[in-house]
Structure formats: C-alpha cells, structure tokens
Residue frames relative to the residue before (quaternion, step in Angstrom):
aa qw qx qy qz dx dy dz
V 1.0000 0.0000 0.0000 0.0000 0.00 0.00 0.00
Q 0.1408 0.8021 -0.5637 0.1381 3.55 -0.72 1.04
L 0.0788 -0.7306 0.6754 0.0616 3.51 -1.25 0.72
Q 0.0446 -0.8161 0.5759 -0.0184 3.54 -0.65 1.09
A 0.1915 -0.7866 0.5812 0.0820 3.55 -0.54 1.23
S 0.0490 0.7802 -0.6218 0.0477 3.53 -1.15 0.70
G 0.6062 0.6015 -0.4065 0.3247 3.54 -1.33 0.12
G 0.4908 0.6580 -0.4393 0.3649 3.57 1.24 -0.03
G 0.1797 0.7767 -0.5936 0.1103 3.52 -1.33 0.20
L 0.6154 -0.5210 0.4364 0.3993 3.51 -1.35 -0.32
V 0.0595 0.7896 -0.6053 0.0814 3.56 -0.84 1.00
Q 0.4913 -0.6567 0.4868 0.3008 3.55 -1.13 0.64
P 0.6269 -0.5163 0.4074 0.4177 3.58 -1.16 0.42
G 0.7578 0.3155 -0.2729 0.5017 3.53 -0.93 0.97
G 0.5930 0.5997 -0.3521 0.4059 3.55 1.26 -0.25
S 0.4030 -0.7046 0.5413 0.2192 3.54 -1.39 -0.03
L 0.0156 -0.7489 0.6618 0.0303 3.50 -1.33 0.49
R 0.1804 -0.7478 0.6204 0.1531 3.55 -1.24 0.44
L 0.2069 -0.7730 0.5920 0.0957 3.53 -0.71 1.12
S 0.1673 -0.7596 0.6212 0.0955 3.53 -1.19 0.68
C 0.0847 -0.7650 0.6363 0.0524 3.53 -1.23 0.56
A 0.1234 -0.8188 0.5599 0.0285 3.55 -0.30 1.28
A 0.2165 -0.7854 0.5713 0.0996 3.55 -0.86 1.01
S 0.0105 0.7716 -0.6360 -0.0033 3.54 -1.14 0.68
G 0.7602 0.3680 -0.2753 0.4592 3.55 -1.11 0.68
F 0.7836 0.0783 -0.0864 0.6102 3.57 1.27 -0.04
T 0.5069 -0.6461 0.4797 0.3092 3.57 -1.27 0.32
L 0.4801 -0.7119 0.4416 0.2601 3.53 -0.61 1.21
D 0.6902 0.5147 -0.2862 0.4204 3.58 0.92 -0.91
D 0.5641 0.5940 -0.3940 0.4167 3.60 1.22 -0.10
Y 0.7573 0.3259 -0.1562 0.5440 3.58 1.29 -0.28
A 0.4674 -0.5595 0.5729 0.3745 3.49 -1.37 0.17
I 0.1342 -0.8038 0.5778 0.0454 3.56 -0.79 1.01
G 0.0713 -0.8336 0.5476 -0.0103 3.51 -0.75 1.06
W 0.3183 -0.6764 0.6215 0.2343 3.49 -1.37 0.35
F 0.0488 -0.7694 0.6368 -0.0110 3.52 -0.99 0.95
R 0.1092 -0.8034 0.5801 0.0785 3.57 -1.15 0.40
Q 0.1149 -0.7735 0.6194 0.0698 3.52 -1.24 0.51
A 0.2202 -0.7746 0.5857 0.0922 3.52 -0.64 1.20
P 0.6536 -0.5178 0.3624 0.4163 3.60 -1.15 0.48
G 0.8456 0.1561 -0.1325 0.4930 3.55 -0.85 0.99
K 0.6829 0.4496 -0.2861 0.4997 3.58 1.26 0.10
E 0.5605 -0.5879 0.4576 0.3616 3.53 -1.28 0.32
R 0.5878 -0.5611 0.4442 0.3773 3.52 -1.24 0.45
E 0.0665 -0.8035 0.5914 0.0139 3.56 -1.04 0.80
G 0.5055 -0.6428 0.4860 0.3083 3.52 -1.17 0.60
V 0.2529 -0.7735 0.5695 0.1158 3.55 -1.04 0.87
S 0.7734 -0.2051 0.1962 0.5668 3.56 0.70 -1.09
C 0.0752 -0.7944 0.6023 0.0230 3.55 -1.19 0.54
I 0.1326 -0.7620 0.6287 0.0806 3.55 -1.14 0.70
S 0.3955 -0.7545 0.4776 0.2151 3.54 -0.76 1.06
S 0.5632 -0.5588 0.4710 0.3856 3.53 -1.29 0.27
G 0.7689 0.3688 -0.2552 0.4558 3.54 -1.21 0.39
D 0.8624 0.0909 -0.0465 0.4958 3.58 -0.29 -1.25
G 0.4005 -0.7620 0.4436 0.2492 3.58 1.22 -0.14
S 0.2725 0.7563 -0.5504 0.2254 3.59 1.04 0.60
T 0.2726 -0.8028 0.5220 0.0929 3.54 -1.06 0.82
L 0.1392 -0.7480 0.6428 0.0890 3.51 -1.30 0.52
Y 0.0841 -0.7894 0.6072 0.0338 3.55 -1.12 0.71
A 0.4732 -0.6136 0.5452 0.3198 3.52 -1.16 0.63
D 0.6234 -0.5815 0.3640 0.3752 3.57 -1.04 0.73
F 0.6830 0.5273 -0.3027 0.4048 3.58 0.97 -0.78
V 0.7386 0.3587 -0.2482 0.5140 3.62 1.23 -0.06
K 0.4137 0.7283 -0.4678 0.2820 3.59 1.24 -0.08
G 0.8032 0.2459 -0.2128 0.4991 3.51 -0.92 0.99
R 0.7220 0.3967 -0.2463 0.5106 3.59 1.23 -0.24
F 0.7729 0.2771 -0.1410 0.5531 3.60 1.00 -0.80
T 0.0953 -0.7762 0.6211 0.0528 3.56 -1.19 0.65
I 0.2057 -0.7719 0.5927 0.1026 3.56 -0.81 1.04
S 0.0673 0.7878 -0.6101 0.0515 3.56 -1.06 0.74
R 0.2203 -0.7699 0.5898 0.1037 3.52 -1.30 0.38
D 0.1646 -0.7519 0.6318 0.0922 3.55 -1.00 0.89
N 0.2775 -0.8064 0.4990 0.1539 3.57 -0.16 1.27
A 0.6091 0.5631 -0.3574 0.4292 3.59 1.06 -0.66
K 0.7421 0.3641 -0.2012 0.5256 3.56 1.09 -0.75
N 0.3377 -0.7590 0.4870 0.2696 3.58 1.32 -0.11
T 0.5286 0.6289 -0.3698 0.4340 3.52 1.09 0.86
L 0.2604 -0.7381 0.6093 0.1273 3.52 -1.16 0.83
Y 0.1441 -0.7906 0.5904 0.0742 3.56 -1.13 0.68
L 0.0785 -0.7423 0.6580 0.0993 3.51 -1.35 0.35
Q 0.1567 -0.7725 0.6118 0.0660 3.56 -0.48 1.22
M 0.0769 -0.8131 0.5770 -0.0111 3.54 -0.62 1.17
N 0.0247 -0.7995 0.5991 -0.0357 3.56 -0.62 1.18
S 0.8168 0.2294 -0.1783 0.4984 3.55 -1.30 0.31
L 0.1049 0.8433 -0.5186 0.0941 3.54 0.92 0.91
E 0.2074 -0.7703 0.5988 0.0718 3.51 -1.12 0.85
P 0.6397 -0.5249 0.3712 0.4214 3.63 -1.11 0.45
E 0.6228 0.5578 -0.3360 0.4336 3.59 1.12 -0.65
D 0.5998 0.5583 -0.3608 0.4455 3.60 1.24 -0.21
T 0.4445 0.6928 -0.4549 0.3398 3.58 1.25 -0.09
A 0.3331 0.7129 -0.5415 0.2960 3.56 -0.67 1.17
V 0.4631 -0.5686 0.5629 0.3814 3.50 -1.39 -0.02
Y 0.2050 -0.7891 0.5733 0.0811 3.55 -0.77 1.10
Y 0.1143 -0.7920 0.5996 0.0127 3.52 -0.93 1.04
C 0.2215 -0.7178 0.6301 0.1965 3.53 -1.22 0.48
A 0.0455 -0.8033 0.5936 -0.0176 3.54 -1.11 0.69
A 0.2952 -0.7254 0.5965 0.1755 3.51 -1.18 0.70
Q 0.0803 0.7910 -0.5999 0.0892 3.55 -0.90 0.95
K 0.6707 -0.5022 0.3517 0.4175 3.53 -1.29 0.26
T 0.7897 -0.1354 0.1248 0.5852 3.55 0.92 -0.90
C 0.2626 -0.7253 0.6087 0.1855 3.54 -1.35 0.26
G 0.0291 0.8010 -0.5979 0.0042 3.56 -1.21 0.39
M 0.4411 -0.6634 0.5361 0.2791 3.53 -1.31 0.29
V 0.0028 -0.7779 0.6274 -0.0365 3.56 -0.90 0.99
A 0.8292 -0.1236 0.0421 0.5434 3.56 -0.55 1.22
G 0.7396 -0.4350 0.2250 0.4617 3.56 0.94 0.90
N 0.6420 0.4994 -0.3254 0.4822 3.56 1.27 -0.03
L 0.3855 -0.7076 0.5469 0.2270 3.55 -1.02 0.85
M 0.0572 -0.8159 0.5750 -0.0195 3.55 -0.73 1.10
G 0.2546 -0.7360 0.6013 0.1787 3.54 -1.19 0.57
Y 0.1415 -0.8006 0.5803 0.0488 3.58 -1.02 0.83
G 0.8099 0.1897 -0.1665 0.5295 3.54 -1.01 0.82
M 0.0270 0.8508 -0.5238 0.0313 3.54 0.85 1.01
Y 0.2362 -0.7799 0.5713 0.0976 3.52 -0.98 0.95
H 0.7973 -0.1740 0.1544 0.5569 3.55 0.79 -0.97
W 0.2315 -0.7433 0.6134 0.1331 3.53 -1.11 0.81
G 0.3158 -0.7269 0.5741 0.2057 3.50 -1.13 0.68
K 0.5732 -0.5325 0.4710 0.4074 3.54 -1.30 0.12
G 0.4866 -0.7216 0.4277 0.2442 3.54 -1.01 0.80
T 0.2446 -0.7126 0.6300 0.1886 3.48 -1.43 0.10
L 0.3991 -0.7552 0.4796 0.2008 3.56 -0.84 1.04
V 0.0972 -0.7566 0.6456 0.0358 3.53 -0.98 0.99
T 0.0320 -0.7913 0.6103 -0.0187 3.55 -0.77 1.08
V 0.0954 -0.7878 0.6081 0.0223 3.56 -0.70 1.12
S 0.2870 0.7521 -0.5260 0.2744 3.52 -0.34 1.27
S 0.3719 -0.7047 0.5549 0.2392 3.53 -1.17 0.62
C-alpha cells in the first residue's frame, strides 16, 4: 500500500501548482482521500477532501475558491490544483486515505485513517 505525492516546488505568489498523489496496492475510490499540509512550526491541517463514490468535496476556508481537488479513478490518482498561491500556503503537503472526512469548527478532519503518503514541499516565495 502506497501513496506518493508529487508536484511540489518553488512558485511565486499568485502562481499555480498541481499536486498529484498516486496510489498503489489499493483502490483510491474505496476511500475518502484528503490533502493535508504542515507548515514549519505549525500543526498539520486539513486542506481538502474528496469522498469515495459520489466524489463530493470539502475545502478548508483558507483555500476555498483557490484550490480544486479531483480524482482520476482510471489512473488511481488524486490531484490538487492550487491557484493564486500565497506565501502562507508554504508547507509540506500530504495525501491520505481515510474512511471519511468532515468539517469541525471550520477545520477539515479525517476519520478512520488508513494510510498516509509521503509529502511534497510547496514553497511560495518571490
């Protein structure tokens, strides 16, 4: 079982990046798959999540309108399109498979964690 995130890098403020998360050893659509991030000196936080089956999506308030999560079941891959990036978006981004996701007091949470992938670093700086 493996989740491998990729696509991070250095981008200027206002720029865009697309992160990918390739799954192997299990079927991505059997789980809710989320993106989480951890900035230096801060706790990990939920960014976005897409549910299994109907593909309904959730976003943390701080990325609404800027980030889009999607899933390609044929490729068993998850994506995160990130636009209008801000320096505050600088973090290591992780993908994770869990039973479900939900919003609690404005925070995106994952429940019934199944597997975490290795992260990819996103740096937003001029």
